[in-house]
C-alpha positions, 0 to 999 in steps of 0.5 A: 500500500505504501509503495502504491501511494509513493508511486501515485505521488511521484506521478502527481509531481510530473503532472504538476511540472507539466501544468506549470511549465507552459505557464512559466514559458508564457510569462517569460515571453510576455516581459519584453519589447520587440522590433519588427520590420515589415516590407510589402512585396509582390514577388519572392523578395521585397525591394528597397531603394526603389525610386519607382515605387511609393510602397512603404516599409513598416517598423513596428514596436510591440509592447508585450510587457505589463507596463506602459512605455514611451517613445518619441514621435519622429517629426522632431529631432528627439525621435527622427534619428532614433530609427535606423537600418543596417544592410549586410552584404558579403560580410560587410554591414552598411549603416543606413541613417537619416541625413541632418536636416533643418528644423522649422519647429522642434520640441519633444513629444511622445507616444504612450505605448500601453501593454499589448499595443504596437507602434507603427512607423511607416518609412520609404527606405530610399536614398535621398536621390530618389526623394529629390526625384519625387519632389519634382512630382510634388511628392515629399518624403524623407530619404536615407543615406549610406546605401552601398553602390550595388544592386543585389540580394542583401539582408536588412534589419531595423534598429531603434536606439535613443540617440542621446541618453540624456533625452530619455527624460523629456518632462522638464522641457515639455513643461516649459513649453506649456508655460508659454502663452497660448500664442505658442500653440498657434505658432507651432501650427502656423507661420507666426514669427512674433516674439513669444511672451511668457504667460504670467499665470501658467496653468499648473495642469499643463505641465507634464509629469516627467516620463522615462522614454524607452532608451534600450536598443531594439533590433529586428530580425535580418531579412533578405531583400533586393537592393536596387541602385 
């Protein structure tokens, strides 16, 4: 009788392990942010740096953690340079980055990415030479620099990384922005060039609570594409 009870308890131990193990694996997979690069295509491989196509790739940040994270919008200097690409060809890696540009307006603004949500950035992965051709037809995009002078099958991946670690706390600058007079909001949306006057009675609720912008590097997986030149 004692032997049967011992055997039964051992079998229950195995059952308990089998029940707990999948749950544990699921918990490990939940606690991470990930980066995905999705490039539309109709053939076997997608094409990049194609001046004759307006198709856009999508860089997608997935929040599979249990908390809210924050990412800069990419219309300002704080977020514009944080997404880059790498092209790998015959064991050589070429960084594909944004060229410097002139900013008519600039202040930090960010997205709140809640648990289970995804953030999508659409990009035309083309050289600045393509962009200049498009501008002649009234199409305005932002290009990239760093493409190798080849037409071949290559590998590409997307990278997210905050350019300046000190920019990971934007709250104070955003707070000062909201302490300005109401004309400042009009200035951002229009062409007002009048000097800005401080607001003598700024609204306390307008000052944003400082939030931490996500600043760890994220990498998508490598994928094969056709690079045109």
